[in-house]
C-alpha positions in Angstrom: -46.3 -11.6 23.1 -43.8 -8.5 22.3 -41.8 -9.3 24.8 -41.4 -12.4 24.0 -40.0 -11.8 20.6 -37.9 -8.6 21.4 -36.2 -11.0 24.0 -35.9 -13.7 21.5 -34.2 -11.1 18.8 -32.2 -9.7 21.5 -30.7 -13.6 22.2 -30.6 -14.5 18.3 -28.5 -11.2 17.5 -26.3 -11.6 20.8 -26.1 -15.4 19.7 -24.9 -14.3 16.3 -22.5 -11.8 17.1 -20.9 -13.9 19.7 -20.6 -17.1 17.5 -18.5 -15.0 14.8 -14.6 -15.4 15.9 -12.8 -12.4 14.1 -10.1 -13.5 12.2 -6.7 -11.7 12.8 -4.4 -13.6 10.2 -6.7 -11.6 7.7 -5.7 -8.3 8.3 -1.9 -9.1 8.4 -2.1 -11.2 5.3 -3.9 -7.8 3.8 -1.0 -5.8 5.5 1.2 -7.8 3.7 0.3 -8.2 0.6 -0.4 -4.2 0.6 3.3 -4.1 1.6 4.2 -6.1 -1.4 2.2 -4.1 -3.7 4.3 -0.5 -2.4 7.9 -2.4 -3.0 6.8 -3.7 -6.2 5.7 -0.5 -7.2 9.1 1.1 -5.8 10.6 -1.2 -7.6 9.2 -0.5 -11.1 9.1 3.0 -10.7 12.9 3.4 -9.8 15.1 -0.2 -10.2 17.4 0.4 -7.7 17.8 -2.8 -5.5 20.6 -1.0 -3.0 18.3 1.5 -1.5 15.7 0.3 1.2 13.8 3.8 1.7 11.2 4.4 -0.8 11.1 8.0 -0.5 14.9 7.8 -0.7 14.2 6.1 -3.8 12.3 8.7 -5.2 14.8 10.9 -4.6 17.5 9.6 -6.0 15.6 8.8 -9.3 14.8 12.2 -9.6 18.3 13.1 -9.0 19.0 11.0 -12.0 16.6 12.2 -14.4 17.9 15.5 -13.7 21.7 14.3 -14.5 20.7 12.2 -17.7 18.4 15.8 -18.5 21.7 18.4 -17.8 23.8 16.3 -19.9 21.3 16.0 -23.1 21.0 19.8 -22.5 24.8 20.3 -22.4 25.0 18.0 -25.4 22.5 20.0 -27.4 23.2 23.3 -29.5 21.8 26.6 -29.2 20.7 27.2 -32.6 19.4 23.6 -33.3 
């Protein structure tokens, strides 16, 4: 009797596992959404559409901020 229950449980477990078909498209959709979020974040942080590489965008933003900072420091008097 115990063997029969174990065999039925094993058979039902195998049937459940084989009946579920993994959805490969869900993975692709998730990856596409993540990529879109990353690009939106890159555009929000830097906002330079001509540069495609994310690291290059961040570097360009840093350069522009440093340039702005140096210009402000140049125009500032020492005695203020």
